[in-house]
C-alpha positions, 0 to 999 in steps of 0.5 A: 484881431481878437487876440489883439484886442484881449491883449489891449484890453489887459494891458489897459487894465494893467495901466489902470490897476497900477495908477490906482494902486500906485501910492501903495507900491511905490510906498512898498518899494521905497520901504523896502530900501529902509532899514528898521530904525533901532537906536539902542545904547551903543559903544559908537555911532558911525556916520556913512558919509560916503556921499556928502551929507549934512543931515547925518551929522545933525542926527548924529548930534541928536543922538549925542545928546540923548547920550546913546553913544560915547564917539561918532565915527566919520570914515574919509577917503584915505590919501596916497600914505597909508592911515592918513586921510585926504585932507579935503574929505578931512576938511568936509567932514570937520566943517560938517561936524563943527557945524552940527556941534558934535562934541566927540568924534573922530575920521576913520581913513579908508581906501575906497575900492569896489565894492565900495560898502563891502571894502569900507566895511572890512577896513572899519571892523578892523578899527572898531575890533582894535579900539574894543568897540562891541556896538555901533549906530549906523547913521546912514541915508535913508534909502541907502539905509538897508543895504547899509545895514546888511553889510555891516550886519555881515561883516560886523557879526563875524567879530561879534559886533552888534549893529544897529540903524537909523535912517535919515530923510531930508525933503524926499521921504518914502511916500514922496519919492515919485513927485520928482525926477531926482527921487526916481533916480535915487529910489531906482538906483538904490533898488538895483544896488541892494539887489546887487549887494543882496544876491551877489556880493554879500553871498559871493564876494563877502563869502571869499573874505570870510564874512558870511 
């Protein structure tokens, strides 16, 4: 009985401590998913629009106005024909780029294969090196941005490409993700994906492609 009481008391203390410090540790969890913003003059911007997100195009337009990159590149799903963009993916990119008033941009057709981020980076690297691009700013959704940065740094680094990162947030920021179920779901999902890439994909799968 005494051991049960001790266990119950310890659990109660843990719950109270977790509740009182929740603002700190929830912020730490979300920040672990976010790349350090690094806006440096680069040859190109890469708008990581795997999940349609207009805010990425808005931020890219702001960077374009600031003159930090000469062109914006948007990966889109390839069609059944090699190197030809899927017309739906191409059309969505065109609408968002036009709405955001991007002046200089183009799409990069890629085949979406698991693990998507790694294989996309490999295909994009081939395009960048063929065009003589030496540096790129990755414009990525905030809670995905650390994973994106790690992947591109690993894949592009071997080809001598410098990678910078700009995380983009909407209403859901790093301090408020626990206030909605959608926020909790997004952060938990991105946390799991980050660990998957950090401890499996990059050390093992990327090694097989000669990238680590």
